[in-house]
N, C-alpha and C positions, 0 to 999 in steps of 0.2 A: 361491404361498406357503403357509406350513406353519402357520402360528399359527393359521388358524382355529377349531382342535378347543382352543385355548386361550382363544378369546375369549368372554366372558361378555354377557349383556344383563343388568345388575343392576335391583334392583327401584327403582321411581322413583315417585313419586305423581303421579299424571296427571287423579285428580279426576272420572272419567268409567267406566262400565260397570257401577256397582253402584246396585240399585235402592232402594226407601226400605225395603225387609227387609234390607238390607245383603246380598244376594245377586247373582252374576255374571248380568251380561245379555249378548246377543248381541254389543253394543259392544264389551266388554271382551275377548270370546273371538276376535272377528275382528281385533283388534289385536295380540294375540298369536301368532293364525295367520298373519298378513301376515309376521310378523318369524321365526316358525318356519322358513317355507319356505326363508328362507337358511342354515338349521343351523347355528347357532353352537353352541358347546361345550354351552352351558345358559343359560337363560332364569329370571329370579327373579321371581314376582308380589311387589310391594312391599307393605310396610308393613301386613298383614291386623291387626287387632287380638284379643287373645284372651279380653279379659274386660269387662263393660260396667263395672267397678268402681262408680261414683257416674253410671255412664252418658253419655258423652260422649268425645269427643277435640277435641283441636284441629286444626282443619284439614278436609280433603276428607271425605267420606264413604268408608269402609273397610269391607271384607268383615268379616262378624262371625263369628268361628270359634269362640264359645263356645254357638252353636246348630247342630244339625245340618240343620236346614232350609237351609243355604248350600249341602250336599254334592249335590245333584242337579247344579246350575248349575257347581262344581267340577269333577265328574266329566265331564261332557260337556266343559269347556274342556280339560282335561287330555288327553281321546282325542282332542280336534282337533289339538292340541298334538303328542302324541306320531305322530300319522300322519306326522308330519316327521323321526322318528327323532331328536327333541331332548330331551335332559334339562331337565326342568321341575320347578323347586323352589317351594316357599312360603316366604315369609319372614313369622317370627311377630315380633309387638312390640305393645307396650303405649304409648300417647300420653303422654308427658310433661305434667304437670299436668292430672289427671284432672277434667273439668267438668261440672259440673251447672248448673242457671240459678241457684245461690247461692253456691257456693263452688269453689273450686281446692285439689286436694289433691296435694300435693307431698313429696318425700323430707323435706323440713324445714322446710315453712310457707314455702317459699320457691321460687322458680323464675324462669327468663327470662321466661314467658308474665306473669309477674305485673304486669310494668311497663306490658303493653298492655291489661289486663283491669281492671274496677272491680269486684273481687269479693274477698271474703275467702280467705283461705288457711290451709289446717289441714295438719299433718303426717300423712301415711298411717302409719296405723296397722299394728303387727306382723299383727292379724288381716286387712288388707286386703293385707300383703306375702304372707301365705300362700296366700289365696284367688286371688293373682296368680301367683304359684308353680303352684298346681293348674292353673290356666287354660291354661297354657303347654304342661302335661301333656296336657290334655285338646284342645288345638290341634295338637299334633302326632299326635295319634290320629285325628284328622279328616282331618288332611292326607294321612295313610297311607291312610285311608279312599277318599279321592277321588283316589289315584292317584299323587300326587306323588311325584318321584324322590329327594327330599332337602328338609330343610329348614334356613333361615337364621335364626338369633335377631338380632335387630337390637339391638346395644347401644351404637348410635353415634348422633351427632345431636340430637336433641330428644326421644328416647325415653327412658322412665323408668330403664331399665336402665343408660344412659349418665349420667343425672343423679345415680345413686347412685354411679358412678365420680368424678366430678367433685368436688373438695373444696368449691369455693366455692358447689357448689349443694347439697351434703348435708351439713348441719350438725349430723345426729344424735349424739346423746351414748350411743347405746347400741350394741348388736354390729353393727349396720347402718351406723354411721358412723365416722368420724375416721380411722384405721389404713388402711392399704393393705387389709390382710385382712379388713377390716369393710366396706369400700366394694366391694369385689369378691363379697360374701358373698352379696348378692340374685342376682346373676348365676349364680354357682355351684350354688345351690338350685336355680335353673330349667333348668339343663343337667341335674343329677341327678335332675329328676322327669323331664325329655322322656328321659333316657337310660333311665329305669325303665320307659317305656311302650312302647316300640318295640325292634325284633331288635335286636341290636348290630352287625350288619352295617347298619343304615340311615343313611345319611348326616346327619349336622347339622354346619351350618358356624354360625360367629360372624362377625357385622360390628361390627366397633369402631373407634371412633377411634384414629389413631396419634397425635393430637395434637389438642386443642379449639382450639389456638390462642387462649387467653386469655392476656390480658399478666400475670395472677396468677390463682392459683385454679383453673387448670385439670388436667384431665387429660392428660398429657405421654408423649412417645416412651418414656422409659426405664420408665415405668410399663405401658407396652403390650409393651415385650419382656419384662417381668418377668411379665405375665400370660400371654405366649404358651406359655411350657412349662408352667403349671398348666391351661390349657385342654385341650393336648395329652394331660395325664395324666387329665383327666376324659371322654376319649372323643371330642374334637371331630375332625372329619375335614378342616377347612378353616378359614383366618382370610381375612376380607376386610377390607383396613385404607382406613378412610376418613380423614377429617378436618374440622375446624371445626363449629362450630354456630351458632345464632343470638347475636348478641353476641360473637363473636369478631372477631378483626381479617383472618381470611381467611376468605372465607366457604365452605361446605362443597359448594356448587354453584358454583363462580367463575367469572366472565365472562372475557372474553378477555385482561383486564387480566394474569392468572396464565398463566405460561408455560406450554406444553403439557407433561404431564407431571409438574407441580407437586408433586404429593403422591407420586410413587414412591419418593422415598427413604425415604418412611416403610416402605413394605413391603420395600424391600431392606433396612433396619435389624432390621426384626422375623425374615426369613429367618435372620439368623444366629443366632435363639436357639430355633429350634424346627425339627422335620423335617418338619412339616406342609406340604402345600401354601399358598401365601398369594397372594392376590390385590390386585392394584393397583386404584384407581379414582383418576377425578377428572381430568378436560381432557386424555383420551386420545382423540381425534378422529381418528389416522392410523392406518391399518393397517399402514403401514411403520414406524411407532414401535412399534406394540404386538409387531410381529414382531423387534424390535429389542431390546425389554426383555426378550422369554420367551430369545431366544438368548445375550444378556447374562448371564443368571441372577438379573435384579433383580426379577423374579415369575415365578410359577408358572401365575398366570391374569391376563388383563387384562380389567377390567372396562369395556365401552364402552357409557354410557347415552344421552346424547344423540346419539352417532353413529349409533345405531339407531333415534331418533326421525326424525332426517334423512333416512336412508336405509334401509329395511328389508332390504333387499337387501343390504348392507355386506359381510356376510361371502361370500356368495355371487360377488358381483364379485371381491373378494380372490382368493377360491379361484380364478376364473378369470386372475387377472392384469389385469383390467379395471379397474384402479386410478382411471384418469382417469375414470371413469363413476361415479365413487361420489359422491354430493351432499354436500356438507361441510357439517358443523355449523359456522356463524360465531360459537358462542359469545356469542351478544348477549343471552339468557336472557329475550327478551322473549315468546317464546311458551310456554315449557316451564314457565319458573318465576315471573315476574312475575305472571300470574294471580291467584296465590293469595295475594299480597300485596295485591291490591287489593280480591279477594273469595273469602273462605274457601270459598264453593260454586261456584267457577268451574271451569272443564276447561283441561286444559294442550290447546295446540298446538304447532306449530313455525313458525319463521319463513322457514325455507327449504322445509316440507313441509305446505303447507295441508290434505293428505289426513288428516294424525295425527288419529286419534280419530273419523276418519268411514269407516275402510275396509270398513265392515259396509254403508253404503249409497252408495259412491263406489267404484267398482271401475273403474280404470284398467286397461285390458287390453291389452296390447301386439299389436298388428296389428288390433284391432277399429277400423274405419273409420266414418265418417259415409257413408250410402248417397249422398246429394246434396253432394260438396264443393264448396266454396264458394272464392271468391277473397277472401283475407283482406289488407289491407293495416295494418300496425301502425305506427304514426308514434310513434319515440322508443324508444330501446335501454337505458332504465334498468332497474331491477329488476321493476317492474309491465310494460313492454313485453316484456322478455325473458320472462318466463314467461307472457305471454298468447300469444306465439308459439309458445312450445314447445308449451303444451298445446293451442292450435289445431291444429298440424301435427302431433301426437300423434294427434289424430282423424281426419286424413288431407286436412286442408284445404291449398289451395294457399298458401302466406302469402308476402309480402315483408315484411320489418324496415326499416325508413328510418331512419337516426338523420344528425341533421343535422352532429354531429360525426366526428371522424375514426377515431373506436373506441367500442366497445359499453360499458356499465357505467353511463352517467350520472352520477348523486349517488354510486351506488357506490363510483366511482374516489376521489371529493373523501373520502367517507367514511373510506377507507381510507387516506389520507395522516396522519390524524389518529395522535399518539403512540401504540403498544402496540395498534391497531385495524384494524393490516392483514391482519388474517384476516376482517374483514367482504367484503375482494375476493377472497377464494377462490374464492366462487361464480362470479364472471365467467368464467372459462376452462372451468368446467363448463357453463354455459348455453352457452357458443360451442361448444362439443364437441357437444352435444344437437342445437342447431340446426342444425348442418352434418350430422349423422347425420339428421336428419328431412327433410333438403332444404328448409330454411328458404333465401331468398334475401336475403343481408344488404347493404343498401346503407347505405355510409357517405358523410359530406360529402354529403347529400342531405335536406334537410329538404323536408318535404312543404307543398306548397303546392297553390291551385288547378289550377294546369297540371298539376303530378303526378297528383292525383286524376283529372284528365281523363285523361292518359295509360293511367293504371294501370285505371280504372273498376273499382274494387273494389266485391264485394257486401255487403262489411262493414267498416267503418273500426272501428280501434282507435287511440283517441286518449290516448297516455302521454308525452304533450311535457312533463310534468313541473311545475315551479313556477317562477318568477323573481322575484328578490330586488326589493326595493324601499325607498325610502326611509320609513323612519317618521314622515311627515308630524305626524300628529295627537300623535306622543309625544317627539318632538325640536322644540324651537322653536329656530330661529336657525341653521338648515345654512348657510340663504343668508347669514349672517356670517362664515363661515370664511373665513379668508386663508391664514395658513401652515399650518392641521391638514390633512391627507392625508386623504380621503376614499377609502375602499375598500368594494366589495360583497364579500361573503362570497365569491360564487363567483370574481370576479376574482381577490381574494387567493391562493385555493387553484390555479385552472386556470392562472394565469400564474407562479403562486409568486412572487408580488411580495413584497418586500421592506417592511418597517415602518419608523418611526421607533424610539425606545429607549423610548416612554412610549405605551401603547396603551389605548384604552378599546373594548370590545366592546359594541356594543349589542345586547342580546337575549342571554339566560342559558339558552333552554332548552338542547335535546340539540346543535344545531349552535354556538350561541355558547359554550357551556362547552366543547367540545369543540375550537372554535379557540382559545380562552383557554389551553388545554391546549397548542396547536400553538404559540403565538407566545411563549409563555413558555418554552416548550422551546428557544427562539432566544434566551434568556438578555434578553428585554423586560420592562418593567414593565408589567402588565396589571390593567386595570379592568374589570367584567363589571357592567353595567346590567340589571337582570331586572323587568317589571314583575309578576311573579306571586311568590307567597312561595316557591316551589319551584323552583329551578335543575334544570334538566336532567330535567324531570316528565315527559317521554315515555320516559326511558331505564328500563329493568328498574332496581329497588333496588340491586341488589349491583352492578351495571355503573355506577350513579351515585354508589354510595359510592366505590367505586376511583378513579374520575375524579375526585371532589371532594377526597379525601384527597391524589393527585396534584397539583392545582392551588393547595388550602391550602398543601401544604409547599413549593410553589417560590414563594410569596406573592403570588399572584392575590389581588386585593381584590373582593370579591363584593358587590354591592349588590343586594338583593333587595326586592321591592314599591316599587319606583321607581315615582312619579308623574308625574313629567317629566324631562327631560332639557334644560338649558338653554345655548345657546351665545351668548356675547356678543360683539360687535365686535371685542373686544380679545384672541380665541381662549380666553377664559376659559370654563372649562366646569363647570357645577355641577350637582349629584343633588338632586334634590327628593323626600322622602319622607317620609310621616307631618308633612305641612306643614311640615319643615324641610329649610333648605337647606345644602349642605357644598359647598364647593369642591375640585374635583380639581386635583392639583399639574399642572403644563404636561404638556398631550396633542400628542403630534406626530402621531398615526394615528387616526382612528377607522373602525371595522370595524363596517359595515351588516350584522348577522346575526338580526336578529329578523321582520319582516315579508315574507312571500312571497305572491305571486299566481298562481292556476292559470294556465296558459299551453293557454287554451282554443279560440282563435281558430278551429283547425282543424275543431273541433264544427259551430260556422256553416257553414262552407264545405260541410262534408257534407250539412246540412241543406237548404239551397239547390238542392244535386245530387239530393237524393233518397235517399243513403246511409244504410244502416242504420250508425248510430256507436254506440260505447260509449266514454264516458271514465271512465276509473281511475287510479291511483296519485294523486300530486300533482296533478294537472291536475284531480281532481274535486274537492279541497279539501285544506289543510293545518292547517287550525287547530283541528278536534278531537282529544280525547284519543287517538281511536285513529287518527289521520291523520298523514301524514309521517313515517310510521315505514317502513322497510323489512318489517317484520312485515304492515304495512296493503297495501304497495305490491305485493307479492308474492301476499297472500290474494286482491285484486283482480283480478291477473292469471290467476291460476286459474280464479277464478270465472267470468270473462268466458270465456276460452279454452275452457272446457268447456262453457259455455250456446252458443258459437257452432255 
């Protein structure tokens, strides 16, 4: 493939690798070095801040480019990345809604952050605008001193320059608000200040939303097309076209519900209005697609962000033609984005790549084997068992993977049956290929019992047998009363692709139940969901959940949250009880049990009797905790155990 020199690793918020003084640590350096080894066309360091303003930022700790103390660490990082002949760029930004302990400073005393903050807000003064402009100039000078090859101004997403572009967020009545020319003024002043601080040939790019995707009052594609030739005249060297922001109807980092390459059309349209190189980004996880976008002239550069997180070697593998060996991003957003919505000080990870962020302390070196390899039996070929088998075999152990069903994948296969979620199953063929390459013996239709334990006599047993659905007897009264209502366990519904009646009640509205509601309603059924908690699909990433909820609401699924009890009378009447009040549901034909599950751990007891070292991972270790029962948690557990053996 020839696309590799046009592939960029864009700036991404990751939440680690910056110390209390806002300086680079070895953790961040090694994160970039591992990806530089693959030699993409360029790498961008995300959203460093240019000015403390009233000291603060919304979100994870960032590098402070207003202070020379950051330079030694940056210089060392640039030097390490340059060892692999990769162009390394610094992204310059200023956070939206500058925060201190008492107030929020925004373009016009309003921002998307206000709704979630109990703080007063005030309009950013012209003096603060001027100081921020000067700070961008100082930041580009420090970037040059540190040895970066280019800089990128981030005027997209939640950053302050983007707020000024967006009409609904910029209600100013002075020369920085109102008209198009006024709203772009701040950005142009920043660019002119930066251009005056560096030599004319030093590359400066601008990242900007092609569309905010607000239902009204947003920055739009026609405005981006109007801005592009203006930026070209100002001496900008390339454009990076993103889309969406908090509060928009399309997420700026969308989950698998958005089609791959969903925002490419923004880049394609902008290209018609400028001769600058234009880079596209968002939901491009496939190098073949990236290659086609370049060949078709829809983009000059392709930014592949989460794809680089999932597999740091993606470009090198593409260069060799080893496409099937690229570990695919599955687009669930659970490791890379969701942590920051649960805790602003969180660190990003990756559902399919548990080493992400730990490259500096965990070295997975090809060919490095344990001096005393062991016989390892992994029971269960769901995502936890697949990863445990892969990592143990990588270390040189003799691994047998035994699966009770006729194919590997476990509940990943069921999850991939859900509407718009087929990508979650893309990791299965990758695992199959890796296990075959590593010499793992895969036994199908081979449940592990005491007899098989005796035959194989493993030194280590990994119990990855998952969980089993069970009836929520303490939650539902009257299951024994059911006469004509069909009762289905969720696994039974999906594995056997069973048909349901026209009116279906799904008991359980977490990730499984909500997705099953989407699955059943897609078939034209009337669907009701009863969930104990107040948060449906609470284990899903927030953006993943939003897309799912919008789908099922649009299809008329009736969601009941905070349900205390479900009662089934001998007449087959079904009642929902919440807040002490009872509500009768219309006639129910089918009830799908999709709530309670129990770990399947009988093997661990058998191993204990035989004196075999055993490790219980994945759903077999529990499903009830916030971090349990997800693909993210299962693969992470498989990696940890496989590495530990």
